[in-house]
C-alpha positions as CSV (number, residue, x, y, z in Angstrom):
1,X,-223.7,157.1,-99.4
2,X,-224.5,159.4,-102.3
3,X,-221.6,161.7,-102.7
4,X,-218.8,161.7,-105.2
5,X,-215.3,163.1,-105.2
6,X,-214.3,165.8,-107.7
7,X,-212.4,163.1,-109.6
8,X,-215.3,160.8,-109.8
9,X,-217.6,163.6,-111.1
10,X,-215.0,164.5,-113.7
11,X,-214.8,160.8,-114.7
12,X,-218.6,160.7,-115.2
13,X,-218.4,163.8,-117.5
14,X,-215.5,162.2,-119.4
15,X,-217.5,159.0,-119.9
16,X,-220.5,160.9,-121.2
17,X,-218.2,162.9,-123.6
18,X,-216.6,159.7,-124.9
19,X,-219.9,157.7,-125.2
20,X,-222.3,160.5,-126.4
21,X,-220.2,163.4,-127.6
22,X,-220.2,167.0,-126.5
23,X,-223.4,168.3,-128.1
24,X,-226.0,166.7,-126.0
25,X,-229.2,168.6,-124.9
26,X,-229.9,168.7,-121.1
27,X,-232.5,166.0,-121.1
28,X,-230.3,163.6,-123.1
29,X,-227.4,164.4,-120.8
30,X,-229.6,163.7,-117.7
31,X,-230.7,160.4,-119.1
32,X,-227.1,159.4,-119.9
33,X,-226.0,160.4,-116.4
34,X,-228.8,158.6,-114.7
35,X,-227.9,155.5,-116.7
36,X,-224.3,155.7,-115.4
37,X,-225.4,156.3,-111.8
38,X,-227.4,153.1,-111.8
39,X,-224.0,151.4,-111.5
40,X,-222.8,153.6,-108.6
41,X,-223.4,152.1,-105.2
42,X,-225.6,154.3,-103.0
43,X,-227.3,156.2,-105.8
44,X,-230.2,153.9,-106.2
45,X,-231.6,155.4,-103.0
46,X,-230.3,158.9,-103.3
47,X,-232.9,161.7,-102.7
48,X,-234.1,163.4,-105.9
49,X,-232.7,166.8,-104.7
50,X,-229.2,165.2,-104.5
51,X,-229.6,163.8,-108.0
52,X,-230.8,167.2,-109.3
53,X,-227.9,169.0,-107.7
54,X,-225.4,166.5,-109.1
55,X,-226.9,166.7,-112.5
56,X,-226.6,170.5,-112.5
57,X,-223.0,170.4,-111.4
58,X,-222.0,167.9,-114.0
59,X,-224.0,169.7,-116.7
60,X,-222.0,172.8,-116.0
61,X,-218.7,170.8,-116.3
62,X,-219.9,169.1,-119.5
63,X,-220.0,172.6,-121.2
64,X,-216.6,173.7,-119.9
């Protein structure tokens, strides 16, 4: 399974904000997100396109 609820996505963005601040560049944000996703069951085998889509969604939320 490699889908997250809206609440789970928001929690990931909040964790990144708390741990790394709000001024990250996209590549740094992506690295931080991938690090967090290593601990989420099912994402170790998620297709790259699913990871890219999630990254774009959360990147957008990160800047809101």
